[in-house]
N, C-alpha and C positions, 0 to 999 in steps of 0.2 A: 903519665896515658892512664887513662880510664879503662877499666876492662870491666867485662859482664861475665867473665866466663866461671864456672862452677869452681876454679880453684879461688875467683877473687872473688867470691858472693860473702859477704860480711858473715860470719858464724853468730854475730851476737844481733843485730836488727835486719840482717836479710834481703838487705836493699838491693846489695849487688855492684852499687858504686866505690869503686877502690882505687887507687893509684900506689905506684911503687913508692913507699918511702924510705928506705933503705936496704942495700944489698951488700954483703959480706962475703968474706971467705967461705962461711960456711950455711947461711941461708938468705932467702930473701925475705923482705917484710912490708907487707901492705899497708894501708891508712885509709878508713872508711871514712866518706865522705860526709856521711851522714852521723851518725854516733860515736866517731874520734877514735875508734878502737885500731891499734895497731897489732896486726895477726900475722902469724905464720902459715903460709899453704901448707895443704895437706902432704905434702910429696917429702917435704923436712919431718915430719911427724917420727919420733920413737915410733916401735914395736910397741904394744902392750908388756911384752917380757921384759924389752930392756927399761921400759918405764918405770917398772916395779923392781929392777935392780937396782935403779938409781936413788927410789925412794926407802930401799931396803938399807942402804948406806947409813941412812938419817939415824943419827941414835939420839932422838928424845926422850928422855926420862921425867917423869912426874915429880921426880927428887932434885933434879938438877934446877939449883937455885938461879942459875943463870938463865935456862931456859922460861923458870917462871916468871923470873923478870922482864922476860923479852915480851913473853905473854900478856901479864901485865898491863902493858901498855895500850890492850885493847880492854881487858876486861875491868879496868879502873875506870874510865868514863862510860863503859856501858854500864857497870853497875849502880852508877850513880841516877842513870834513867828506869831501873827496873822497879816493880813493884816488889815486895815481900812474896817469896816462894813463886818464882814463876817458874814455868818450864820452857827449857829450851832444847836446843839442836846445837851440836859440836860437826858442821857438816865438811869434811873431808879431814877427819880427827888424826889420821898417821897412825903409825904404828905404836906409838907412846902417846895417847890420849893425855894432857896437861891441862888445857883450858878448861874443861870440864870440870877439875880437881879444883881450880880455882873460884867457879863459880859455884860449885854445892859447898865449898867451904864457907861460902858467905849464905846459904840455906836454898838454892834454886837447886832442879832437877834438871839433867842434863843427857839428852839419847847422844849416841855416838853415830855416826855414819860415815865409811870411808868406802871408796867400791874395791878397793885393794886388800883392806886390814880389816875391817868391819862392815862387811857387806850385808846389809840388812833391809832391801828395801821396803820391808814394811810400815817404814817410817814414811815414806811418802804420802801415806795416808793419815799421817796424824797433822796435828793443828799445835803450833809454839805459840807461845808469849814473845820468844828473842831465837835466832838462829845465827852463828856466829861462824865465818870461813876466813882462817887465818892462814896466808900464805897458800891458797887455795886457787884463786879465780883464774891465776894466771896460766893454771895447768888445764883447763876444759876445754874439750873437743867441739864441744857443742855448748855454749855460752848462754845462747838464747832458749835453747830447753831447760837449762838449770836455772835461770832467772824466773821464768816462767813458774816452774817448779817449786821453788823457794819463796817466793810470793804468793803461792797458792797456800801454801803450808803455813804461812803466818798469820795469827790473829789481827784483826784490826786493831791498830795503835801499836802494835808489835814491832820490834826492832832486828832489822839487820847489820849486824857488826861486820865490815869487812877491813881485813888487814892486807894491801899489794902495795909494791912501789910502783909511783906514778910517773908514764911519760910527762917530761917537761917539753923537749924542742927533738928536732933530729940531731944535732951537734952532740947534746948531752946523750942522746939514747945509742949514738955509735958506739962511746966509749964506754957504756953501763954495763957493769958486771950482772946485771939482770939476764941480758940477752945472752949469755954465755952457757947458761942451762940451759940444756936441750930439751927438758921437758916443759919450758916456758913459751908459751904458743901464743895466748893473749896478752896484751899491755895496754893497760886501761890509763887514763888523763881524766883530770878535772871534769873537762868536756864530755868525756863518756858516762862519768856518773851522774853531770847533769842531764843526760838524755836518758840514763834509766830510772834517775827521780821524777820526769817528769812521764815517762811511757809507762810506770807503776803507781805513778800518783802518791810520791812521799815526799815526807821532808828529809832533807838531806843537810847533815851536820858532817863537815871535816874537822877531827878530833886531833888529826896529825898528818904529818905529812904522807904518810902512807896507813893513816888512819878515817874509815869511812864508817858513818852510822847512817842507816836510812828507817825512818818511821814511818809504816805504812799506815795511811790515812784512811 
């Protein structure tokens, strides 16, 4: 059943047409008919205090070779797209910035931003040749606002590199470990990124099952 209540308003496209996608023991998940985003209504969101407690449990370390290898899955295809000595942003870098290290080791400069750990609002008045968001966009409370800001900061011809797991179908979603994390409130599919690509006029490249590169035309 479609709904146009405030709670059912899609936080990405703000169209307002959504329907029940799944309900489990902990939360309800709605799916937007316009942009294909699956999202969790506000009443299930953690408080910002509890959200940060969850993030504080993450033990990300730039010296951890396993973590570096994990992030290299995005840095490697992105580096192939970049010209030398580009200026970038690690958006939502977390408590232990590591992707920035991988990119700086290859000659690029990278600013850091995270609302909990590197809250530097001045970055929103900057311009960047590339922006990375690894395991970030599934946490966004206002993805519409955030994507508008990201593409505004991105130079023409610049790259937005994203790492996030993608929705496949309802059956897979119901058994998905990704929805067990209560800080995950937005879930994207290939269709969602096709919507974003069209909306923000980008080239779209799926560099892996959970790796998306968008180039601003």
